[in-house]
C-alpha positions as CSV (number, residue, x, y, z in Angstrom):
1,M,4.2,45.9,-20.7
2,S,0.7,47.1,-19.7
3,L,-0.4,47.7,-16.2
4,I,-2.8,44.8,-16.3
5,N,0.0,42.4,-17.2
6,I,2.3,43.8,-14.5
7,Y,-0.5,43.4,-12.0
8,F,-1.2,39.8,-13.1
9,R,2.4,38.7,-12.8
10,K,2.8,40.4,-9.4
11,S,-0.5,38.9,-8.1
12,F,0.5,35.4,-9.3
13,C,3.8,35.6,-7.5
14,D,2.3,37.1,-4.3
15,Y,-0.3,34.4,-4.1
16,L,2.3,31.6,-4.7
17,K,4.3,32.9,-1.7
18,I,1.2,32.9,0.6
19,F,0.1,29.5,-0.7
20,A,3.6,28.0,-0.1
21,L,3.6,29.2,3.5
22,T,0.1,27.9,4.1
23,F,0.9,24.6,2.5
24,I,4.0,24.1,4.6
25,G,2.1,25.2,7.7
26,F,-0.5,22.5,7.1
27,I,2.2,19.9,6.5
28,L,3.9,20.7,9.8
29,V,0.7,20.6,11.8
30,I,-0.3,17.2,10.3
31,F,3.3,16.0,10.7
32,L,3.2,16.8,14.5
33,F,-0.1,15.0,15.0
34,D,1.3,12.0,13.1
35,I,4.4,12.0,15.3
36,L,2.2,11.9,18.4
37,E,0.1,9.1,17.0
38,I,2.9,6.9,15.8
39,S,5.0,7.5,18.9
40,R,2.2,6.1,21.0
41,I,2.0,3.0,18.8
42,A,5.8,2.6,18.4
43,S,6.4,2.9,22.1
44,K,4.9,-0.6,22.5
45,Y,7.5,-2.1,20.1
46,S,10.6,-0.1,21.3
47,A,11.0,1.7,18.0
48,N,13.5,4.6,18.1
49,F,12.6,8.2,17.4
50,S,14.2,8.3,13.9
51,V,11.8,5.5,12.8
52,V,8.9,7.5,14.1
53,I,10.0,10.6,12.1
54,K,10.5,8.5,9.0
55,L,7.0,6.9,9.4
56,S,5.4,10.2,10.1
57,L,6.8,11.6,6.8
58,M,5.5,8.6,4.9
59,K,2.0,8.9,6.5
60,N,1.8,12.6,6.0
61,Y,0.1,12.5,2.5
62,S,-2.9,10.5,3.9
63,S,-4.3,13.5,5.9
64,L,-2.7,16.2,3.6
65,S,-4.7,15.0,0.6
66,Q,-7.9,15.4,2.5
67,T,-7.1,19.0,3.5
68,I,-6.1,20.4,0.1
69,P,-9.5,22.2,-0.4
70,M,-9.0,23.9,3.0
71,I,-5.5,24.8,2.2
72,I,-6.7,26.6,-0.9
73,L,-9.5,28.3,1.0
74,V,-7.3,29.6,3.8
75,S,-4.4,30.7,1.6
76,S,-6.7,32.5,-0.9
77,L,-8.6,34.2,2.0
78,I,-5.3,35.4,3.5
79,Y,-4.2,36.7,0.1
80,F,-7.3,38.6,-0.7
81,D,-7.7,40.0,2.8
82,L,-4.2,41.4,2.7
83,K,-4.7,42.9,-0.8
84,N,-7.9,44.5,0.4
85,K,-6.4,46.0,3.6
86,N,-3.5,47.4,1.5
87,N,-6.1,49.0,-0.9
88,E,-4.6,47.1,-3.8
89,L,-8.0,45.8,-4.9
90,I,-9.3,49.3,-5.1
91,A,-6.2,50.4,-7.0
92,A,-6.7,47.6,-9.5
93,K,-10.3,48.5,-10.1
94,S,-9.4,52.1,-10.6
95,I,-7.2,51.2,-13.6
96,G,-10.1,49.2,-15.1
97,I,-9.4,45.6,-13.9
98,S,-12.6,43.7,-13.2
99,N,-13.2,41.4,-10.3
100,F,-12.8,38.3,-12.5
101,K,-9.4,39.5,-13.8
102,I,-8.3,40.3,-10.2
103,V,-9.0,36.7,-9.1
104,L,-7.7,35.2,-12.4
105,P,-4.0,35.0,-11.2
106,V,-5.1,33.0,-8.2
107,I,-7.3,30.7,-10.3
108,L,-4.4,30.0,-12.6
109,A,-2.0,29.3,-9.7
110,V,-4.6,27.0,-8.0
111,F,-5.3,25.1,-11.3
112,L,-1.6,24.6,-11.8
113,F,-1.2,23.2,-8.3
114,G,-4.2,20.9,-8.9
115,V,-2.6,19.5,-12.0
116,C,0.8,19.2,-10.1
117,N,-1.0,17.4,-7.2
118,I,-2.5,14.8,-9.6
119,T,0.7,14.2,-11.7
120,I,3.5,14.5,-9.1
121,I,2.4,14.8,-5.4
122,N,-0.3,12.0,-5.6
123,P,2.0,9.3,-7.1
124,V,4.8,10.1,-4.6
125,G,2.5,10.4,-1.7
126,T,0.7,7.1,-2.4
127,M,4.0,5.3,-2.8
128,L,5.2,6.6,0.6
129,L,1.9,5.8,2.2
130,K,2.0,2.2,0.9
131,K,5.5,1.8,2.3
132,Y,4.2,3.1,5.7
133,Q,1.3,0.6,5.7
134,N,3.7,-2.3,4.7
135,Y,6.0,-1.3,7.6
136,E,3.1,-1.1,10.0
137,A,1.8,-4.5,8.9
138,H,5.1,-6.3,9.3
139,N,6.5,-4.6,12.4
140,F,3.5,-3.3,14.4
141,K,0.5,-5.6,13.5
142,K,2.8,-8.5,12.8
143,Q,0.8,-9.6,9.7
144,T,0.8,-9.0,6.0
145,S,-2.2,-7.8,4.0
146,L,-5.0,-10.4,3.9
147,V,-6.1,-9.7,0.3
148,S,-4.4,-8.5,-2.8
149,L,-5.6,-8.0,-6.4
150,S,-3.7,-8.5,-9.6
151,K,-4.3,-9.4,-13.2
152,S,-4.3,-13.1,-12.2
153,G,-7.3,-12.5,-9.9
154,I,-7.8,-12.2,-6.2
155,W,-5.2,-13.6,-3.8
156,L,-6.3,-14.4,-0.2
157,K,-4.0,-15.5,2.6
158,N,-5.4,-17.3,5.7
159,K,-4.3,-19.8,8.3
160,L,-5.8,-23.3,9.0
161,D,-4.4,-25.2,11.9
162,N,-0.6,-25.3,11.4
163,E,-0.8,-24.5,7.7
164,N,-1.0,-21.3,5.7
165,L,-3.6,-21.2,2.9
166,I,-3.2,-19.1,-0.2
167,I,-6.4,-18.9,-2.2
168,N,-6.4,-17.6,-5.8
169,A,-9.7,-16.9,-7.7
170,L,-10.3,-15.4,-11.1
171,R,-13.8,-14.1,-10.3
172,V,-15.9,-13.2,-7.3
173,S,-19.6,-12.9,-6.9
174,Q,-20.6,-10.7,-4.0
175,L,-24.3,-11.6,-4.5
176,S,-23.9,-15.3,-4.1
177,N,-20.9,-15.2,-1.8
178,T,-18.8,-17.3,-4.1
179,M,-15.4,-17.4,-5.8
180,N,-15.0,-19.1,-9.2
181,D,-12.1,-20.8,-10.9
182,V,-10.2,-21.3,-7.6
183,K,-6.8,-22.6,-6.7
184,I,-5.9,-23.3,-3.1
185,F,-2.3,-23.9,-1.9
186,F,-1.5,-25.5,1.5
187,I,1.9,-24.3,2.8
188,N,3.5,-26.0,5.8
189,Q,5.4,-24.2,8.5
190,N,8.7,-24.7,6.6
191,G,7.3,-23.0,3.5
192,G,6.9,-26.2,1.6
193,L,3.8,-27.0,-0.6
194,E,1.8,-29.8,1.1
195,R,-1.0,-30.0,-1.4
196,Q,-3.1,-27.9,-3.8
197,I,-6.7,-27.9,-4.8
198,F,-8.3,-26.8,-8.0
199,A,-12.0,-26.2,-7.8
200,K,-14.8,-24.8,-9.9
201,S,-16.1,-22.6,-7.0
202,I,-16.0,-22.1,-3.3
203,L,-19.0,-20.8,-1.2
204,F,-18.4,-18.6,1.9
205,R,-20.7,-19.4,4.8
206,N,-20.7,-18.0,8.4
207,D,-18.2,-20.5,9.9
208,D,-16.7,-22.3,7.0
209,I,-16.1,-22.4,3.2
210,V,-17.5,-25.1,0.9
211,I,-15.3,-26.2,-1.9
212,K,-17.2,-27.7,-4.9
213,E,-15.9,-30.1,-7.5
214,A,-12.4,-30.2,-6.0
215,V,-9.4,-31.8,-7.6
216,I,-6.7,-32.4,-5.0
217,F,-3.0,-32.8,-5.7
218,D,-0.7,-33.8,-2.8
219,K,3.1,-33.3,-2.7
220,H,3.6,-36.8,-4.2
221,F,1.3,-35.8,-7.1
222,F,-1.4,-38.2,-6.1
223,I,-4.7,-37.0,-7.5
224,K,-8.0,-37.2,-5.7
225,K,-11.4,-35.8,-6.6
226,E,-14.1,-34.6,-4.1
227,R,-17.5,-33.4,-5.1
228,E,-17.6,-31.2,-1.9
229,M,-15.1,-30.2,0.8
230,I,-15.6,-28.1,3.9
231,L,-12.8,-26.0,5.5
232,P,-13.4,-24.3,8.9
233,I,-12.3,-20.8,7.7
234,K,-14.3,-17.8,9.0
235,I,-14.2,-15.1,6.4
236,S,-16.8,-13.4,4.2
237,I,-16.8,-11.8,0.8
238,S,-17.5,-8.4,2.4
239,Q,-14.3,-8.9,4.6
240,I,-12.3,-9.7,1.5
241,F,-13.6,-6.5,-0.2
242,E,-12.9,-4.4,2.8
243,N,-9.3,-5.7,2.9
244,L,-8.5,-4.8,-0.6
245,A,-5.9,-2.1,-1.2
246,T,-7.0,1.2,0.3
247,I,-7.7,4.0,-2.1
248,D,-5.0,6.2,-0.5
249,T,-2.3,3.8,-1.6
250,I,-3.3,3.7,-5.3
251,S,-1.9,6.5,-7.4
252,F,-4.1,8.4,-9.9
253,F,-2.4,6.8,-12.9
254,Q,-2.9,3.3,-11.5
255,L,-6.6,3.7,-10.8
256,I,-7.9,3.0,-14.3
257,E,-6.0,-0.4,-14.4
258,F,-7.1,-1.2,-10.8
259,I,-10.8,-0.4,-11.7
260,H,-10.5,-2.7,-14.8
261,I,-9.0,-5.6,-12.7
262,T,-11.6,-5.1,-10.0
263,E,-14.5,-5.3,-12.5
264,E,-13.0,-8.4,-14.2
265,S,-12.7,-10.1,-10.8
266,G,-16.4,-9.5,-10.1
267,L,-15.9,-7.0,-7.3
268,S,-17.6,-3.6,-7.1
269,S,-15.4,-0.8,-8.5
270,T,-17.7,2.0,-7.4
271,R,-15.5,3.6,-4.8
272,Y,-12.5,3.4,-7.0
273,L,-14.4,4.9,-9.9
274,L,-15.7,7.7,-7.7
275,H,-12.2,8.4,-6.4
276,F,-10.8,8.6,-9.9
277,I,-13.4,11.1,-11.2
278,K,-13.0,13.1,-8.0
279,E,-9.2,13.3,-8.5
280,L,-9.7,14.2,-12.1
281,L,-12.0,17.1,-11.3
282,S,-10.1,18.2,-8.2
283,P,-8.4,21.2,-9.9
284,L,-11.9,22.6,-10.8
285,Y,-13.2,21.9,-7.3
286,I,-10.4,23.8,-5.5
287,I,-10.7,26.7,-8.0
288,S,-14.2,27.3,-6.5
289,M,-12.6,27.5,-3.0
290,S,-10.3,30.3,-4.2
291,M,-13.2,32.2,-5.8
292,I,-15.3,32.0,-2.7
293,S,-12.4,33.3,-0.7
294,F,-12.2,36.4,-3.0
295,V,-15.9,37.1,-2.4
296,F,-15.5,37.2,1.4
297,G,-11.9,38.4,1.5
298,S,-12.7,41.6,-0.4
299,R,-15.9,42.4,1.5
300,S,-14.3,44.2,4.5
301,T,-13.5,47.8,4.2
302,N,-11.8,48.3,7.6
303,R,-8.3,47.7,8.6
304,K,-8.9,45.5,11.5
305,K,-6.7,42.4,11.8
306,F,-9.8,40.2,12.1
307,N,-13.3,40.5,10.8
308,L,-16.4,38.4,10.5
309,S,-16.0,38.0,6.7
310,S,-13.2,35.6,7.4
311,L,-15.4,33.5,9.7
312,H,-18.2,33.6,7.1
313,C,-15.8,32.4,4.4
314,L,-14.5,29.5,6.5
315,A,-18.0,28.5,7.4
316,V,-19.1,28.5,3.8
317,G,-16.0,26.6,2.8
318,F,-16.6,23.9,5.5
319,I,-20.2,23.6,4.4
320,I,-19.2,23.0,0.8
321,F,-16.4,20.6,1.9
322,F,-18.6,18.5,4.2
323,G,-21.6,18.7,1.8
324,T,-19.3,17.4,-1.0
325,N,-18.3,14.4,1.2
326,F,-21.9,13.8,2.0
327,I,-22.9,13.7,-1.6
328,H,-20.0,11.4,-2.4
329,A,-21.3,9.0,0.4
330,I,-24.7,9.0,-1.2
331,G,-23.1,8.1,-4.6
332,L,-21.2,5.2,-2.9
333,S,-24.4,3.9,-1.5
334,G,-25.9,3.7,-5.0
335,N,-28.7,6.1,-4.5
336,I,-27.4,8.5,-7.2
337,S,-25.0,7.9,-10.1
338,I,-21.3,8.2,-9.4
339,I,-20.8,10.9,-12.1
340,L,-23.6,13.0,-10.7
341,A,-22.2,12.6,-7.2
342,V,-18.9,14.0,-8.3
343,L,-20.0,16.6,-10.8
344,F,-22.8,18.2,-8.8
345,P,-20.6,19.7,-6.0
346,V,-18.0,20.9,-8.5
347,I,-20.6,22.6,-10.8
348,V,-22.7,24.1,-8.0
349,S,-19.7,25.5,-6.0
350,N,-18.2,27.1,-9.2
351,I,-21.5,28.5,-10.4
352,L,-22.2,30.0,-7.0
353,A,-18.7,31.5,-6.8
354,L,-18.8,32.9,-10.3
355,Y,-22.3,34.4,-9.7
356,L,-21.1,36.2,-6.6
357,I,-18.0,37.5,-8.3
358,L,-19.9,38.8,-11.3
359,Y,-22.7,40.2,-9.1
360,K,-20.1,42.1,-7.1
361,N,-18.6,43.4,-10.3
């Protein structure tokens, strides 16, 4: 086995150890903050500490998924800084290993983690987060989700006087504030069906909804037709859209189907499409963080425990991180295309990192 292959395998294993410790460290920090937050909420409902721990574990992925680029940045910076202080980078170059080959084991490890995050961590994390939100809604907020989306359309739950209303619509128009092909079910306090309405459309206004061309069936199957009905329900299409399933609770493999259902229902799928493309390209995005860490982690030639290169690296990483989120926000606003909003930060950060590595070479 050649020296280059030996170095590659050793570097790959060394980085995995540092990454694992950094990853666990971030998990524990987020876990502690979640415990404090949930303890404050649970204290109002006399929930015991074991429930708080369980909920904190379920909620952990919500914040962890947002910090993955920073985890890669920090772990890579620690790795390259240690290698540099031990003169291993100089030794590697002395046997003919280029800068790009030095960073290649880390790139491979980061890419494999990115794929693992999409295929394993993301589905498990979103499932646990959904359970947390369901528990929170039933036990803390004392209410279930207002809106849900399925292949049969949009389902909306509301309350009118002493009755529960369940509204189902096949399509929604955000421009005209209407729902089309609507079914409305009136459920009494005992859970029995009092009456149901089939309507061509309903219009959402500020203080009520207008049901047009309604066909009413009561519990005795008596049929009545109304050209227009008004119900005093205060809700808007924008509120319905905001109360749809949060992106954090939809796994990567469910996003395509959810986007398709959303578009068929007439709602905007922009944020879900952006999230899907962002997750798909996330392995390439976090690779740029590891390469930037090499540029700064290998700059220092002294043996001090701390140097300004580390601060510079963290500053650049944060600028890229927040700049990426800013461009995504512009994409969501519709000022630039979704694909450009996601591709631009990934391409620019990788080109910048590759240029610096090759320039240093």
